[in-house]
PDB file of N, CA, C and O in Angstrom:
ATOM      1  N   MET A   1     -29.185 309.515  38.467  1.00  0.00           N
ATOM      2  CA  MET A   1     -27.821 310.449  38.493  1.00  0.00           C
ATOM      3  C   MET A   1     -27.536 311.812  39.134  1.00  0.00           C
ATOM      4  O   MET A   1     -26.448 312.127  39.616  1.00  0.00           O
ATOM      5  N   VAL A   2     -28.962 312.825  39.074  1.00  0.00           N
ATOM      6  CA  VAL A   2     -28.264 313.944  39.396  1.00  0.00           C
ATOM      7  C   VAL A   2     -28.473 313.715  41.125  1.00  0.00           C
ATOM      8  O   VAL A   2     -27.660 314.416  41.728  1.00  0.00           O
ATOM      9  N   ASP A   3     -29.470 312.807  42.167  1.00  0.00           N
ATOM     10  CA  ASP A   3     -29.328 312.564  43.027  1.00  0.00           C
ATOM     11  C   ASP A   3     -27.740 312.193  43.468  1.00  0.00           C
ATOM     12  O   ASP A   3     -27.412 312.687  44.547  1.00  0.00           O
ATOM     13  N   ARG A   4     -26.760 311.428  42.812  1.00  0.00           N
ATOM     14  CA  ARG A   4     -25.661 311.219  43.300  1.00  0.00           C
ATOM     15  C   ARG A   4     -24.964 312.008  43.380  1.00  0.00           C
ATOM     16  O   ARG A   4     -24.209 312.016  44.353  1.00  0.00           O
ATOM     17  N   ASP A   5     -24.874 313.305  42.142  1.00  0.00           N
ATOM     18  CA  ASP A   5     -23.899 314.315  41.859  1.00  0.00           C
ATOM     19  C   ASP A   5     -24.247 315.187  43.272  1.00  0.00           C
ATOM     20  O   ASP A   5     -23.294 315.548  43.964  1.00  0.00           O
ATOM     21  N   GLU A   6     -25.669 315.527  43.698  1.00  0.00           N
ATOM     22  CA  GLU A   6     -26.106 315.978  44.914  1.00  0.00           C
ATOM     23  C   GLU A   6     -25.437 315.586  46.408  1.00  0.00           C
ATOM     24  O   GLU A   6     -25.064 316.322  47.321  1.00  0.00           O
ATOM     25  N   SER A   7     -25.440 314.514  46.314  1.00  0.00           N
ATOM     26  CA  SER A   7     -24.656 313.639  47.554  1.00  0.00           C
ATOM     27  C   SER A   7     -23.511 313.831  47.419  1.00  0.00           C
ATOM     28  O   SER A   7     -22.860 314.170  48.407  1.00  0.00           O
ATOM     29  N   ILE A   8     -22.788 313.658  45.965  1.00  0.00           N
ATOM     30  CA  ILE A   8     -21.258 313.893  46.327  1.00  0.00           C
ATOM     31  C   ILE A   8     -21.037 315.411  46.569  1.00  0.00           C
ATOM     32  O   ILE A   8     -20.219 315.648  47.458  1.00  0.00           O
ATOM     33  N   ASP A   9     -21.502 316.302  46.065  1.00  0.00           N
ATOM     34  CA  ASP A   9     -21.345 318.338  46.781  1.00  0.00           C
ATOM     35  C   ASP A   9     -21.637 317.500  47.895  1.00  0.00           C
ATOM     36  O   ASP A   9     -20.685 316.783  48.203  1.00  0.00           O
ATOM     37  N   VAL A  10     -22.282 317.416  48.336  1.00  0.00           N
ATOM     38  CA  VAL A  10     -23.256 317.491  50.399  1.00  0.00           C
ATOM     39  C   VAL A  10     -21.982 316.910  50.795  1.00  0.00           C
ATOM     40  O   VAL A  10     -21.445 317.349  51.812  1.00  0.00           O
ATOM     41  N   ALA A  11     -21.376 315.892  50.065  1.00  0.00           N
ATOM     42  CA  ALA A  11     -19.952 315.319  51.181  1.00  0.00           C
ATOM     43  C   ALA A  11     -19.011 316.126  50.817  1.00  0.00           C
ATOM     44  O   ALA A  11     -18.388 316.546  51.792  1.00  0.00           O
ATOM     45  N   ASP A  12     -18.578 316.594  49.636  1.00  0.00           N
ATOM     46  CA  ASP A  12     -17.420 317.436  49.491  1.00  0.00           C
ATOM     47  C   ASP A  12     -17.626 318.501  50.245  1.00  0.00           C
ATOM     48  O   ASP A  12     -16.549 318.996  50.578  1.00  0.00           O
ATOM     49  N   GLU A  13     -18.994 319.345  50.862  1.00  0.00           N
ATOM     50  CA  GLU A  13     -18.912 320.352  51.587  1.00  0.00           C
ATOM     51  C   GLU A  13     -18.899 320.293  52.967  1.00  0.00           C
ATOM     52  O   GLU A  13     -18.671 321.211  53.754  1.00  0.00           O
ATOM     53  N   GLN A  14     -19.288 318.588  53.303  1.00  0.00           N
ATOM     54  CA  GLN A  14     -18.831 318.530  54.424  1.00  0.00           C
ATOM     55  C   GLN A  14     -17.614 318.383  54.970  1.00  0.00           C
ATOM     56  O   GLN A  14     -17.175 318.754  56.058  1.00  0.00           O
ATOM     57  N   LEU A  15     -16.999 317.645  53.852  1.00  0.00           N
ATOM     58  CA  LEU A  15     -15.498 317.607  54.346  1.00  0.00           C
ATOM     59  C   LEU A  15     -14.685 318.616  54.597  1.00  0.00           C
ATOM     60  O   LEU A  15     -13.642 318.462  55.232  1.00  0.00           O
ATOM     61  N   LEU A  16     -15.170 320.014  54.014  1.00  0.00           N
ATOM     62  CA  LEU A  16     -14.903 321.323  54.015  1.00  0.00           C
ATOM     63  C   LEU A  16     -14.876 321.881  55.035  1.00  0.00           C
ATOM     64  O   LEU A  16     -14.015 322.628  55.500  1.00  0.00           O
ATOM     65  N   GLU A  17     -16.255 321.390  55.618  1.00  0.00           N
ATOM     66  CA  GLU A  17     -16.652 322.571  56.703  1.00  0.00           C
ATOM     67  C   GLU A  17     -15.571 321.380  57.870  1.00  0.00           C
ATOM     68  O   GLU A  17     -14.939 321.685  58.882  1.00  0.00           O
ATOM     69  N   ILE A  18     -15.678 320.453  57.409  1.00  0.00           N
ATOM     70  CA  ILE A  18     -14.452 319.349  58.731  1.00  0.00           C
ATOM     71  C   ILE A  18     -13.167 320.168  58.862  1.00  0.00           C
ATOM     72  O   ILE A  18     -12.671 320.630  59.890  1.00  0.00           O
ATOM     73  N   GLU A  19     -12.787 320.238  57.749  1.00  0.00           N
ATOM     74  CA  GLU A  19     -11.032 320.741  57.184  1.00  0.00           C
ATOM     75  C   GLU A  19     -11.420 322.282  57.879  1.00  0.00           C
ATOM     76  O   GLU A  19     -10.412 322.543  58.534  1.00  0.00           O
ATOM     77  N   ARG A  20     -12.112 323.091  57.999  1.00  0.00           N
ATOM     78  CA  ARG A  20     -12.204 324.474  58.456  1.00  0.00           C
ATOM     79  C   ARG A  20     -12.132 324.431  59.986  1.00  0.00           C
ATOM     80  O   ARG A  20     -11.405 325.071  60.747  1.00  0.00           O
ATOM     81  N   ILE A  21     -13.210 323.379  60.275  1.00  0.00           N
ATOM     82  CA  ILE A  21     -13.076 323.213  61.974  1.00  0.00           C
ATOM     83  C   ILE A  21     -11.783 322.775  62.236  1.00  0.00           C
ATOM     84  O   ILE A  21     -10.902 323.631  62.318  1.00  0.00           O
ATOM     85  N   LYS A  22     -11.502 321.584  62.384  1.00  0.00           N
ATOM     86  CA  LYS A  22     -10.121 321.721  62.220  1.00  0.00           C
ATOM     87  C   LYS A  22      -8.963 322.556  62.056  1.00  0.00           C
ATOM     88  O   LYS A  22      -8.021 322.676  62.839  1.00  0.00           O
ATOM     89  N   GLN A  23      -9.124 323.066  61.051  1.00  0.00           N
ATOM     90  CA  GLN A  23      -8.300 324.703  61.382  1.00  0.00           C
ATOM     91  C   GLN A  23      -8.768 325.432  62.442  1.00  0.00           C
ATOM     92  O   GLN A  23      -7.808 325.780  63.130  1.00  0.00           O
ATOM     93  N   ARG A  24      -9.616 325.747  62.802  1.00  0.00           N
ATOM     94  CA  ARG A  24      -9.994 326.874  63.389  1.00  0.00           C
ATOM     95  C   ARG A  24      -9.504 325.959  65.043  1.00  0.00           C
ATOM     96  O   ARG A  24      -8.772 326.611  65.787  1.00  0.00           O
ATOM     97  N   LEU A  25      -9.841 324.807  65.427  1.00  0.00           N
ATOM     98  CA  LEU A  25      -9.747 324.418  66.633  1.00  0.00           C
ATOM     99  C   LEU A  25      -7.913 324.420  66.475  1.00  0.00           C
ATOM    100  O   LEU A  25      -7.464 324.712  67.583  1.00  0.00           O
ATOM    101  N   ASP A  26      -7.007 324.236  65.670  1.00  0.00           N
ATOM    102  CA  ASP A  26      -5.805 324.345  65.607  1.00  0.00           C
ATOM    103  C   ASP A  26      -5.016 325.469  66.277  1.00  0.00           C
ATOM    104  O   ASP A  26      -4.114 325.427  67.114  1.00  0.00           O
ATOM    105  N   MET A  27      -5.989 327.100  65.291  1.00  0.00           N
ATOM    106  CA  MET A  27      -5.529 328.119  65.593  1.00  0.00           C
ATOM    107  C   MET A  27      -5.783 328.521  67.445  1.00  0.00           C
ATOM    108  O   MET A  27      -4.953 329.031  68.197  1.00  0.00           O
ATOM    109  N   LEU A  28      -6.963 328.155  67.721  1.00  0.00           N
ATOM    110  CA  LEU A  28      -7.171 328.111  69.202  1.00  0.00           C
ATOM    111  C   LEU A  28      -6.590 327.263  69.757  1.00  0.00           C
ATOM    112  O   LEU A  28      -7.074 327.301  70.888  1.00  0.00           O
ATOM    113  N   ASP A  29      -5.782 326.414  69.740  1.00  0.00           N
ATOM    114  CA  ASP A  29      -5.129 325.771  70.534  1.00  0.00           C
ATOM    115  C   ASP A  29      -3.496 326.435  70.647  1.00  0.00           C
ATOM    116  O   ASP A  29      -2.660 326.368  71.549  1.00  0.00           O
ATOM    117  N   GLN A  30      -3.480 327.091  69.300  1.00  0.00           N
ATOM    118  CA  GLN A  30      -2.346 327.917  69.169  1.00  0.00           C
ATOM    119  C   GLN A  30      -2.174 328.621  70.200  1.00  0.00           C
ATOM    120  O   GLN A  30      -1.222 328.684  70.978  1.00  0.00           O
ATOM    121  N   ARG A  31      -3.584 329.391  70.154  1.00  0.00           N
ATOM    122  CA  ARG A  31      -3.608 330.728  71.314  1.00  0.00           C
ATOM    123  C   ARG A  31      -3.586 330.725  72.692  1.00  0.00           C
ATOM    124  O   ARG A  31      -3.230 331.496  73.583  1.00  0.00           O
ATOM    125  N   LEU A  32      -4.234 329.269  72.571  1.00  0.00           N
ATOM    126  CA  LEU A  32      -4.054 328.750  73.901  1.00  0.00           C
ATOM    127  C   LEU A  32      -2.500 329.050  74.960  1.00  0.00           C
ATOM    128  O   LEU A  32      -1.979 329.864  75.723  1.00  0.00           O
ATOM    129  N   ASP A  33      -2.319 327.789  74.342  1.00  0.00           N
ATOM    130  CA  ASP A  33      -0.824 327.893  74.245  1.00  0.00           C
ATOM    131  C   ASP A  33       0.157 329.118  74.454  1.00  0.00           C
ATOM    132  O   ASP A  33       1.059 329.064  75.289  1.00  0.00           O
ATOM    133  N   ASN A  34      -0.067 330.250  73.637  1.00  0.00           N
ATOM    134  CA  ASN A  34       0.493 331.556  73.958  1.00  0.00           C
ATOM    135  C   ASN A  34      -0.259 331.825  75.452  1.00  0.00           C
ATOM    136  O   ASN A  34       0.248 331.591  76.549  1.00  0.00           O
ATOM    137  N   ILE A  35      -1.476 332.326  75.219  1.00  0.00           N
ATOM    138  CA  ILE A  35      -1.728 332.694  76.683  1.00  0.00           C
ATOM    139  C   ILE A  35      -1.211 331.963  77.780  1.00  0.00           C
ATOM    140  O   ILE A  35      -0.915 332.653  78.756  1.00  0.00           O
ATOM    141  N   ASP A  36      -1.021 330.696  77.874  1.00  0.00           N
ATOM    142  CA  ASP A  36      -0.476 330.121  78.866  1.00  0.00           C
ATOM    143  C   ASP A  36       1.296 330.217  78.962  1.00  0.00           C
ATOM    144  O   ASP A  36       2.026 329.943  79.915  1.00  0.00           O
ATOM    145  N   SER A  37       1.553 330.584  77.945  1.00  0.00           N
ATOM    146  CA  SER A  37       3.304 330.999  78.096  1.00  0.00           C
ATOM    147  C   SER A  37       3.201 332.483  78.773  1.00  0.00           C
ATOM    148  O   SER A  37       4.121 332.834  79.511  1.00  0.00           O
ATOM    149  N   MET A  38       2.399 333.121  78.600  1.00  0.00           N
ATOM    150  CA  MET A  38       2.540 334.583  79.448  1.00  0.00           C
ATOM    151  C   MET A  38       2.318 334.287  80.079  1.00  0.00           C
ATOM    152  O   MET A  38       3.272 334.248  80.857  1.00  0.00           O
ATOM    153  N   VAL A  39       1.230 333.804  80.597  1.00  0.00           N
ATOM    154  CA  VAL A  39       0.454 333.705  82.285  1.00  0.00           C
ATOM    155  C   VAL A  39       1.943 332.800  82.971  1.00  0.00           C
ATOM    156  O   VAL A  39       2.494 333.356  83.921  1.00  0.00           O
ATOM    157  N   THR A  40       2.286 332.024  82.685  1.00  0.00           N
ATOM    158  CA  THR A  40       3.206 331.112  83.137  1.00  0.00           C
ATOM    159  C   THR A  40       4.919 332.399  83.226  1.00  0.00           C
ATOM    160  O   THR A  40       5.847 332.315  84.031  1.00  0.00           O
ATOM    161  N   ALA A  41       4.788 333.157  82.389  1.00  0.00           N
ATOM    162  CA  ALA A  41       5.945 334.052  82.441  1.00  0.00           C
ATOM    163  C   ALA A  41       5.569 335.510  83.860  1.00  0.00           C
ATOM    164  O   ALA A  41       6.425 336.227  84.377  1.00  0.00           O
ATOM    165  N   VAL A  42       4.634 335.521  84.034  1.00  0.00           N
ATOM    166  CA  VAL A  42       4.273 336.467  84.707  1.00  0.00           C
ATOM    167  C   VAL A  42       4.388 335.867  86.334  1.00  0.00           C
ATOM    168  O   VAL A  42       4.873 336.381  87.342  1.00  0.00           O
ATOM    169  N   ALA A  43       3.722 334.560  86.109  1.00  0.00           N
ATOM    170  CA  ALA A  43       3.676 334.295  87.324  1.00  0.00           C
ATOM    171  C   ALA A  43       5.131 333.824  87.968  1.00  0.00           C
ATOM    172  O   ALA A  43       5.242 333.671  89.184  1.00  0.00           O
ATOM    173  N   GLU A  44       6.145 333.624  87.131  1.00  0.00           N
ATOM    174  CA  GLU A  44       7.480 333.346  87.507  1.00  0.00           C
ATOM    175  C   GLU A  44       7.769 335.052  88.072  1.00  0.00           C
ATOM    176  O   GLU A  44       8.451 335.272  89.073  1.00  0.00           O
ATOM    177  N   ARG A  45       7.258 335.936  87.415  1.00  0.00           N
ATOM    178  CA  ARG A  45       7.677 336.996  87.614  1.00  0.00           C
ATOM    179  C   ARG A  45       7.668 337.281  88.979  1.00  0.00           C
ATOM    180  O   ARG A  45       8.582 337.604  89.738  1.00  0.00           O
ATOM    181  N   ILE A  46       6.343 337.083  89.177  1.00  0.00           N
ATOM    182  CA  ILE A  46       5.489 337.693  90.337  1.00  0.00           C
ATOM    183  C   ILE A  46       5.849 336.942  91.433  1.00  0.00           C
ATOM    184  O   ILE A  46       5.731 337.381  92.577  1.00  0.00           O
ATOM    185  N   MET A  47       6.351 335.659  91.138  1.00  0.00           N
ATOM    186  CA  MET A  47       6.720 335.366  92.397  1.00  0.00           C
ATOM    187  C   MET A  47       8.269 335.241  92.859  1.00  0.00           C
ATOM    188  O   MET A  47       8.594 334.510  93.795  1.00  0.00           O
ATOM    189  N   SER A  48       9.063 335.908  92.225  1.00  0.00           N
ATOM    190  CA  SER A  48      10.435 336.501  92.439  1.00  0.00           C
ATOM    191  C   SER A  48      10.399 337.864  92.848  1.00  0.00           C
ATOM    192  O   SER A  48      11.514 338.123  93.300  1.00  0.00           O
ATOM    193  N   GLN A  49       9.763 338.715  92.899  1.00  0.00           N
ATOM    194  CA  GLN A  49       9.548 340.204  93.413  1.00  0.00           C
ATOM    195  C   GLN A  49       7.901 340.354  94.261  1.00  0.00           C
ATOM    196  O   GLN A  49       6.861 339.701  94.342  1.00  0.00           O
ATOM    197  N   LEU A  50       8.541 341.808  94.852  1.00  0.00           N
ATOM    198  CA  LEU A  50       7.437 341.961  95.568  1.00  0.00           C
ATOM    199  C   LEU A  50       6.306 342.677  94.279  1.00  0.00           C
ATOM    200  O   LEU A  50       6.495 343.244  93.203  1.00  0.00           O
ATOM    201  N   VAL A  51       5.172 342.310  95.028  1.00  0.00           N
ATOM    202  CA  VAL A  51       3.942 343.070  93.892  1.00  0.00           C
ATOM    203  C   VAL A  51       3.206 343.915  95.001  1.00  0.00           C
ATOM    204  O   VAL A  51       3.215 343.353  96.096  1.00  0.00           O
ATOM    205  N   ALA A  52       2.487 345.299  94.963  1.00  0.00           N
ATOM    206  CA  ALA A  52       1.894 346.011  95.469  1.00  0.00           C
ATOM    207  C   ALA A  52       1.050 346.479  94.824  1.00  0.00           C
ATOM    208  O   ALA A  52       0.981 346.853  93.653  1.00  0.00           O
ATOM    209  N   ILE A  53       0.003 346.431  96.110  1.00  0.00           N
ATOM    210  CA  ILE A  53      -1.665 347.058  94.885  1.00  0.00           C
ATOM    211  C   ILE A  53      -2.013 348.348  96.180  1.00  0.00           C
ATOM    212  O   ILE A  53      -2.078 348.233  97.403  1.00  0.00           O
ATOM    213  N   ASN A  54      -2.136 349.202  95.543  1.00  0.00           N
ATOM    214  CA  ASN A  54      -2.775 350.198  96.283  1.00  0.00           C
ATOM    215  C   ASN A  54      -4.517 350.728  96.074  1.00  0.00           C
ATOM    216  O   ASN A  54      -4.861 351.367  95.079  1.00  0.00           O
ATOM    217  N   ILE A  55      -5.103 350.493  96.743  1.00  0.00           N
ATOM    218  CA  ILE A  55      -6.265 350.144  96.683  1.00  0.00           C
ATOM    219  C   ILE A  55      -7.350 351.856  97.620  1.00  0.00           C
ATOM    220  O   ILE A  55      -7.023 352.001  98.798  1.00  0.00           O
ATOM    221  N   THR A  56      -8.209 352.689  97.202  1.00  0.00           N
ATOM    222  CA  THR A  56      -8.383 353.587  98.000  1.00  0.00           C
ATOM    223  C   THR A  56      -9.780 352.760  98.218  1.00  0.00           C
ATOM    224  O   THR A  56     -10.319 352.043  97.374  1.00  0.00           O
ATOM    225  N   CYS A  57     -10.264 353.040  99.619  1.00  0.00           N
ATOM    226  CA  CYS A  57     -11.291 352.460 100.024  1.00  0.00           C
ATOM    227  C   CYS A  57     -12.611 353.567  99.491  1.00  0.00           C
ATOM    228  O   CYS A  57     -12.418 354.783  99.513  1.00  0.00           O
ATOM    229  N   PRO A  58     -13.671 353.094  99.117  1.00  0.00           N
ATOM    230  CA  PRO A  58     -14.716 354.167  98.321  1.00  0.00           C
ATOM    231  C   PRO A  58     -15.406 354.658  99.569  1.00  0.00           C
ATOM    232  O   PRO A  58     -16.025 355.694  99.325  1.00  0.00           O
ATOM    233  N   HIS A  59     -15.519 354.232 100.936  1.00  0.00           N
ATOM    234  CA  HIS A  59     -16.757 354.052 101.961  1.00  0.00           C
ATOM    235  C   HIS A  59     -16.098 355.122 103.022  1.00  0.00           C
ATOM    236  O   HIS A  59     -16.732 355.819 103.815  1.00  0.00           O
ATOM    237  N   CYS A  60     -14.331 355.075 102.805  1.00  0.00           N
ATOM    238  CA  CYS A  60     -13.979 356.097 104.557  1.00  0.00           C
ATOM    239  C   CYS A  60     -12.852 356.886 103.632  1.00  0.00           C
ATOM    240  O   CYS A  60     -12.544 357.963 104.143  1.00  0.00           O
ATOM    241  N   GLY A  61     -12.054 356.553 102.185  1.00  0.00           N
ATOM    242  CA  GLY A  61     -11.176 357.216 102.007  1.00  0.00           C
ATOM    243  C   GLY A  61      -9.906 356.643 101.908  1.00  0.00           C
ATOM    244  O   GLY A  61      -9.192 356.993 100.968  1.00  0.00           O
ATOM    245  N   LYS A  62      -9.561 355.943 102.597  1.00  0.00           N
ATOM    246  CA  LYS A  62      -8.324 355.565 103.881  1.00  0.00           C
ATOM    247  C   LYS A  62      -7.757 354.950 101.915  1.00  0.00           C
ATOM    248  O   LYS A  62      -8.485 354.863 100.926  1.00  0.00           O
ATOM    249  N   ASP A  63      -6.395 354.678 102.026  1.00  0.00           N
ATOM    250  CA  ASP A  63      -5.620 353.812 101.174  1.00  0.00           C
ATOM    251  C   ASP A  63      -5.320 352.813 101.780  1.00  0.00           C
ATOM    252  O   ASP A  63      -4.741 353.029 102.845  1.00  0.00           O
ATOM    253  N   VAL A  64      -5.513 351.647 101.479  1.00  0.00           N
ATOM    254  CA  VAL A  64      -5.177 350.045 101.318  1.00  0.00           C
ATOM    255  C   VAL A  64      -3.709 349.532 100.403  1.00  0.00           C
ATOM    256  O   VAL A  64      -3.535 349.665  99.192  1.00  0.00           O
ATOM    257  N   GLU A  65      -2.941 349.034 101.220  1.00  0.00           N
ATOM    258  CA  GLU A  65      -1.749 348.809 100.368  1.00  0.00           C
ATOM    259  C   GLU A  65      -1.564 347.436 100.638  1.00  0.00           C
ATOM    260  O   GLU A  65      -1.059 347.148 101.723  1.00  0.00           O
ATOM    261  N   ILE A  66      -2.040 346.065  99.448  1.00  0.00           N
ATOM    262  CA  ILE A  66      -1.610 344.765  99.709  1.00  0.00           C
ATOM    263  C   ILE A  66      -0.339 344.834  99.272  1.00  0.00           C
ATOM    264  O   ILE A  66      -0.057 345.730  98.477  1.00  0.00           O
ATOM    265  N   ALA A  67       0.730 343.852  99.730  1.00  0.00           N
ATOM    266  CA  ALA A  67       1.744 343.325  99.082  1.00  0.00           C
ATOM    267  C   ALA A  67       1.668 342.113  99.601  1.00  0.00           C
ATOM    268  O   ALA A  67       1.303 341.768 100.725  1.00  0.00           O
ATOM    269  N   ILE A  68       2.205 341.216  98.302  1.00  0.00           N
ATOM    270  CA  ILE A  68       1.751 339.599  97.882  1.00  0.00           C
ATOM    271  C   ILE A  68       3.543 339.915  97.769  1.00  0.00           C
ATOM    272  O   ILE A  68       4.041 340.916  97.254  1.00  0.00           O
ATOM    273  N   VAL A  69       4.253 338.826  98.367  1.00  0.00           N
ATOM    274  CA  VAL A  69       5.849 338.266  98.365  1.00  0.00           C
ATOM    275  C   VAL A  69       5.723 336.734  98.121  1.00  0.00           C
ATOM    276  O   VAL A  69       5.250 335.851  98.836  1.00  0.00           O
ATOM    277  N   GLY A  70       6.337 336.693  96.796  1.00  0.00           N
ATOM    278  CA  GLY A  70       6.578 335.150  96.977  1.00  0.00           C
ATOM    279  C   GLY A  70       8.201 335.096  96.701  1.00  0.00           C
ATOM    280  O   GLY A  70       8.936 335.824  96.035  1.00  0.00           O
ATOM    281  N   SER A  71       8.463 333.842  97.551  1.00  0.00           N
ATOM    282  CA  SER A  71       9.801 333.294  97.781  1.00  0.00           C
ATOM    283  C   SER A  71      10.208 332.382  97.091  1.00  0.00           C
ATOM    284  O   SER A  71      11.429 332.237  97.024  1.00  0.00           O
ATOM    285  N   GLN A  72       9.430 331.574  96.440  1.00  0.00           N
ATOM    286  CA  GLN A  72       9.487 330.427  95.474  1.00  0.00           C
ATOM    287  C   GLN A  72       9.081 330.251  94.457  1.00  0.00           C
ATOM    288  O   GLN A  72       7.858 330.353  94.372  1.00  0.00           O
ATOM    289  N   LYS A  73       9.928 329.868  93.050  1.00  0.00           N
ATOM    290  CA  LYS A  73       9.489 329.769  92.101  1.00  0.00           C
ATOM    291  C   LYS A  73       8.273 328.304  92.058  1.00  0.00           C
ATOM    292  O   LYS A  73       8.509 327.314  92.751  1.00  0.00           O
ATOM    293  N   PRO A  74       7.259 328.364  91.333  1.00  0.00           N
ATOM    294  CA  PRO A  74       6.239 327.239  91.521  1.00  0.00           C
ATOM    295  C   PRO A  74       7.092 326.045  90.796  1.00  0.00           C
ATOM    296  O   PRO A  74       8.148 326.056  90.164  1.00  0.00           O
ATOM    297  N   LYS A  75       6.075 324.896  91.205  1.00  0.00           N
ATOM    298  CA  LYS A  75       6.615 323.996  90.606  1.00  0.00           C
ATOM    299  C   LYS A  75       5.523 323.593  89.570  1.00  0.00           C
ATOM    300  O   LYS A  75       4.338 323.869  89.753  1.00  0.00           O
ATOM    301  N   LEU A  76       5.955 322.963  88.534  1.00  0.00           N
ATOM    302  CA  LEU A  76       5.136 321.705  88.185  1.00  0.00           C
ATOM    303  C   LEU A  76       5.139 320.236  87.899  1.00  0.00           C
ATOM    304  O   LEU A  76       4.083 319.654  87.651  1.00  0.00           O
TER     305      LEU A  76
END
């Protein structure tokens, strides 16, 4: 009788752990969807305007400007 109760308790604990894992996976999926949406919005914005990066060379001290120009929106 005691062994049966212990096996039921272990099974209940495993079910609870599986539910927790499912909830955590759902939360991770939502976070990844949010990140994807933000990255897409930034990429679309960059593709529609000029982005310039100014870097100073650590060896010679000259300023280097890198400009990225996008003319089309990415297509999926």
